[in-house]
C-alpha positions, -999 to +999 in steps of 0.1 A: -325+211-111-350+196-136-388+201-134-392+166-120-365+173-094-382+205-083-416+188-081-401+161-060-384+185-036-416+204-029-438+173-030-461+182-059-467+173-095-448+189-123-481+202-137-485+223-105-452+239-112-462+246-148-494+262-134-473+284-111-451+295-140-481+302-162-497+323-135-465+344-130-460+331-095-428+314-104-403+326-131-398+303-160-368+280-161-335+297-170-332+273-200-361+259-221-366+229-242-358+193-233-328+203-212-348+227-190-328+219-159-322+255-148-347+256-119-328+270-089-332+279-052-354+309-062-380+285-077-378+262-047-383+289-022-411+306-040-429+273-047-426+263-010-440+297+001-469+294-024-478+259-012-475+269+025-499+298+020-523+276-001-523+250+027-533+278+051-564+283+031-554+313+010-568+315-025-544+315-055-552+350-065-545+364-030-513+345-028-502+359-062-508+394-050-490+388-017-460+372-034-458+401-059-446+422-030-415+400-024-396+418-051-410+453-044-388+480-030-397+491+005-401+529+006-414+536+041-428+519+072-450+539+095-475+529+121-474+493+111-480+501+075-454+495+048-453+511+014-436+492-014-430+500-050-428+475-079-393+474-093-409+473-128-422+509-126-402+539-134-402+565-106-412+593-130-443+572-140-458+574-105-486+598-100-478+606-064-510+625-057-532+597-071-513+570-052-515+590-019-552+594-024-557+557-031-536+548+000-555+572+022-589+558+010-578+522+015-565+529+050-597+547+060-617+517+048-595+493+067-597+514+099-634+518+097-639+480+097-621+480+130 
């Protein structure tokens, strides 16, 4: 679908879609130039999700972080907590001890706020 068609389907202006692409929330069109008609269901679903979260009062930066987890690979779920890893990172590039320490500190902070 074209940019105009995508904008119409989600009920927003084309400039809003351009903003979402510039912010890395939506991927760019599969084709570029005047015939940039390669917006698909992925664009539609992600844009709808973004707008729904925005209407709920979430700030754009928070939505961006939340939506970044959509493509992350779930590693483990335990006690209501889920660990996901970005598909862009090589497994051998992960400093496991540092990540575990960061997770432990974050969970302790969360739990202490009750």
